C-alpha positions in Angstrom: -16.9 -67.3 -11.5 -19.3 -64.3 -10.9 -21.8 -65.1 -8.4 -23.8 -61.7 -8.2 -23.3 -57.9 -8.8 -24.2 -55.1 -7.1 -24.2 -51.5 -9.7 -26.6 -48.7 -11.3 -29.5 -50.3 -13.5 -28.4 -47.6 -17.0 -31.1 -49.4 -18.6 -32.8 -52.3 -19.6 -34.7 -53.5 -22.3 -37.2 -57.2 -23.3 -34.8 -59.2 -21.3 -31.5 -57.7 -21.6 -30.1 -55.6 -18.4 -27.2 -52.9 -19.1 -25.8 -52.7 -15.3 -23.2 -50.7 -14.2 -20.6 -51.5 -11.7 -18.1 -49.4 -10.7 -17.7 -47.7 -14.2 -17.9 -51.2 -16.1 -20.9 -52.3 -17.7 -22.4 -56.2 -17.5 -24.9 -57.1 -20.3 -27.1 -59.5 -18.4 -29.9 -61.5 -19.8 -32.8 -62.1 -17.2 -36.2 -63.5 -17.0 -39.4 -61.2 -18.3 -40.5 -61.0 -14.7 -37.4 -60.3 -13.7 -36.3 -57.4 -16.3 -40.3 -56.3 -14.8 -39.4 -56.0 -11.7 -35.7 -54.2 -11.5 -35.4 -50.7 -11.2 -35.4 -48.3 -13.9 -32.6 -46.8 -15.4 -30.3 -45.1 -12.2 -31.6 -47.0 -9.5 -29.3 -49.6 -7.9 -30.0 -53.1 -8.1 -28.6 -57.1 -6.7 -28.3 -59.6 -9.7 -27.8 -63.1 -9.2 -25.9 -64.2 -11.7 -24.6 -67.2 -13.8 -21.9 -67.2 -16.3 -21.9 -69.1 -19.3 -18.5 -69.7 -21.3 -18.5 -71.5 -24.5 -15.7 -71.0 -27.6 -17.8 -69.0 -29.4 -18.5 -66.4 -26.4 -19.5 -65.8 -22.7 -22.9 -64.6 -21.2 -23.7 -63.7 -17.9 -27.6 -64.9 -17.3 -29.3 -62.9 -13.9 -31.8 -63.1 -11.6 -33.8 -61.2 -9.0 -34.2 -63.8 -6.3 -31.1 -66.7 -5.8 -33.4 -69.3 -5.4 -34.6 -68.5 -9.2 -30.9 -68.7 -9.9 -30.6 -72.3 -9.1 -33.7 -73.0 -10.8 -32.1 -72.1 -13.5 -29.2 -74.0 -12.7 -31.4 -76.9 -12.4 -33.2 -76.7 -15.7 -29.6 -76.1 -17.5 -29.1 -79.6 -15.5 -31.7 -81.2 -18.0 -30.6 -83.0 -21.3 -30.4 -80.6 -24.1 -32.0 -77.9 -22.4 -29.7 -75.2 -22.2 -29.4 -70.9 -21.1 -32.1 -69.9 -23.9 -34.3 -72.8 -23.1 -33.9 -72.6 -19.1 -34.2 -68.5 -19.2 -37.6 -69.4 -21.3 -39.1 -71.6 -18.6 -38.4 -69.3 -16.1 -40.1 -66.3 -18.6 -43.1 -68.5 -19.6 -43.6 -69.5 -15.3 -43.4 -68.7 -12.2 -41.4 -71.4 -10.0 -44.6 -72.4 -8.2 -46.0 -72.9 -11.4 -42.9 -75.1 -12.8 -44.0 -77.2 -9.2 -47.5 -77.5 -10.0 -46.5 -78.5 -13.2 -43.9 -81.1 -12.9 -46.3 -82.7 -9.6 -49.0 -83.1 -11.9 -47.3 -84.1 -14.6 -48.6 -81.6 -16.6 -47.1 -80.9 -20.2 -50.1 -78.5 -21.5 -48.2 -76.4 -18.7 -45.5 -75.5 -21.6 -47.2 -74.9 -24.6 -46.9 -71.3 -24.7 -43.8 -71.2 -23.7 -41.0 -70.2 -26.7 -39.0 -72.6 -28.0 -40.1 -75.3 -25.9 -41.6 -77.9 -28.0 -43.5 -81.7 -26.9 -40.3 -83.6 -26.4 -38.5 -81.0 -23.7 -41.5 -81.2 -22.0 -41.7 -84.2 -21.0 -37.5 -84.5 -20.9 -38.4 -81.4 -18.2 -41.0 -83.2 -15.5 -39.7 -86.1 -16.0 -36.2 -85.2 -14.5 -37.7 -82.2 -12.8 -39.2 -84.2 -9.9 -36.1 -85.5 -8.7 -34.5 -82.7 -8.9 -36.7 -79.7 -7.4 -36.7 -81.5 -3.9 -32.7 -81.4 -3.8 -32.8 -77.7 -4.9 -35.2 -76.6 -2.1 -33.5 -78.8 0.5 -29.9 -77.9 -0.2 -30.1 -74.2 1.1 -32.2 -74.6 4.2 -29.2 -77.6 5.0 -26.9 -75.3 4.1 -27.9 -72.5 6.3 -28.7 -75.2 9.7 -24.8 -76.1 9.2 -22.9 -73.0 8.7 -25.2 -70.0 8.9 -26.8 -71.9 12.7 -24.8 -69.0 14.8 -25.8 -65.9 12.7 -29.3 -66.7 12.3 -29.7 -67.3 16.6 -27.9 -64.0 17.2 -30.4 -62.2 14.0 -33.1 -64.2 15.9 -32.2 -61.9 19.1 -31.7 -58.7 17.7 -35.5 -59.5 16.1 -37.1 -60.2 18.8 -35.1 -57.0 20.9 -37.1 -54.7 18.4 -40.2 -55.9 19.8 -41.4 -58.6 17.0 -42.7 -61.8 18.1 -40.8 -65.2 18.3 -43.4 -66.1 15.4 -43.2 -63.4 12.9 -39.2 -63.0 13.5 -38.9 -67.6 12.6 -41.1 -66.7 10.0 -38.9 -63.6 8.6 -35.8 -65.5 8.7 -37.2 -69.0 7.7 -37.9 -66.8 4.2 -34.4 -65.4 4.2 -32.5 -68.7 4.8 -33.2 -69.1 1.1 -31.7 -66.6 0.0 -27.6 -66.4 -0.8 -25.8 -63.7 0.6 -23.0 -62.0 -0.3 -19.8 -62.4 1.0 -18.8 -60.9 4.4 -15.3 -60.8 6.3 -17.2 -61.0 9.4 -19.7 -63.0 11.5 -21.3 -59.6 12.9 -21.3 -58.8 9.6 -23.4 -61.9 8.2 -25.7 -61.3 11.3 -26.7 -57.3 10.7 -27.4 -58.9 6.4 -29.5 -61.0 7.8 -31.4 -58.6 10.2 -31.3 -56.6 7.5 -33.4 -58.7 4.9 -35.4 -60.1 7.5 -37.0 -56.3 7.8 -37.4 -56.1 4.2 -39.6 -59.1 5.0 -41.5 -57.5 8.2 
């Protein structure tokens, strides 16, 4: 499984990015909003990916936020929703808009999304309610269990830098929703938590 790619943007079009990772070019399909936020050619980028393999080929789907990749995987868990349909949903609405549509059971919210007909929209509304609750709970629980010590050390580091406890905790709360690249040692994870929290601050 390819969890993420870190490299240089070679080029991009409406829904595809070509990323140069140490001389290897990876073609990644992405939601339109992520393509628009992606840096231009020659700039570094990190893309969280989901690798789909089929008999007739394989494709990488990418996202700028790990939370969007989790949402993509959640959409794939809905009956008869494939990668292209899931990508279309994430191109047509934000995560907040999707959550609002599910909460209100608003079928009209899907009306402008290509490839999403009424039956598919009804299925999404029906099946996503419980799934969205689980996708939000899982990363927070994992962070508390697996990253508890690293988060504590990161909090202390931010306090030492002069940030208030409220500021530091709010920033770290946003960071725990992101998947960190693998780190060889715990101290590397602490540094990564601090780096990402500072970007939020």
